[in-house]
C-alpha positions as CSV (number, residue, x, y, z in Angstrom):
1,M,111.2,83.8,150.0
2,I,115.4,85.9,149.1
3,I,118.4,84.6,148.5
4,W,121.3,86.8,148.4
5,L,123.8,85.1,146.8
6,N,128.0,86.9,147.8
7,G,130.9,85.6,146.9
8,P,134.0,86.3,144.7
9,V,134.4,88.1,141.4
10,C,134.2,85.2,139.1
11,G,132.7,82.7,141.5
12,G,130.5,81.3,139.4
13,K,127.0,83.3,141.4
14,R,125.7,84.3,137.8
15,T,125.3,80.7,137.0
16,L,124.0,79.7,140.4
17,A,121.7,82.2,140.4
18,A,120.0,81.3,136.6
19,N,119.9,78.0,137.9
20,L,117.9,78.9,140.6
21,R,115.7,80.9,138.5
22,E,115.1,77.6,136.3
23,A,114.8,75.4,139.8
24,I,112.1,77.9,141.1
25,P,108.7,78.9,140.1
26,G,108.4,82.9,140.0
27,A,112.0,83.2,140.6
28,V,113.0,86.9,140.2
29,V,117.2,87.5,139.6
30,A,118.2,91.0,141.3
31,D,121.2,92.0,140.1
32,P,122.7,94.5,142.6
33,E,126.0,95.2,140.0
34,A,122.6,96.7,137.5
35,V,121.7,99.3,140.5
36,G,125.7,100.3,141.0
37,D,125.6,100.6,136.8
38,A,122.2,103.3,136.7
39,L,124.1,105.3,139.4
40,R,127.4,105.2,138.0
41,T,125.2,106.8,134.7
42,A,122.8,108.8,136.4
43,L,125.9,110.4,138.2
44,A,128.6,110.5,135.2
45,G,130.4,114.1,136.4
46,H,128.3,114.8,139.3
47,A,130.6,115.5,142.3
48,L,129.3,112.7,143.9
49,H,130.3,110.7,141.1
50,P,131.9,107.3,143.2
51,Q,135.3,105.4,142.2
52,D,133.2,102.1,143.7
53,Y,129.1,102.5,143.9
54,Q,129.6,100.6,146.9
55,D,130.7,103.7,148.7
56,L,127.7,105.1,147.8
57,P,124.8,104.9,150.8
58,L,122.2,105.7,148.0
59,W,123.1,102.3,146.3
60,R,122.6,100.8,149.3
61,T,119.6,101.9,150.0
62,L,118.5,101.2,146.6
63,T,119.8,97.5,146.3
64,T,117.5,97.0,149.4
65,E,114.9,98.4,148.1
66,L,115.0,96.7,144.5
67,V,115.2,93.4,146.6
68,T,112.4,94.1,149.4
69,G,110.2,95.8,147.0
70,L,110.8,92.7,144.5
71,A,109.8,90.3,147.3
72,R,106.6,92.6,148.4
73,S,104.8,92.4,144.6
74,S,105.4,88.9,144.5
75,C,103.5,87.4,147.8
76,P,100.7,86.6,147.1
């Protein structure tokens, strides 16, 4: 099961995710922002370095792969 949380900045998504992780045995929280931070670091000084990592098609691809990969690896 994948539960995707979306909402405004400071809307309580991280708090809700932490509560869900505690309530659902084996739950994992995958934060797309961590993928963006990795890309921002990897592309520092590069022509592809975006103002907003969400503008990079690579961010969308990596985020999707992270979430679906976690779902596949946690299924029995």
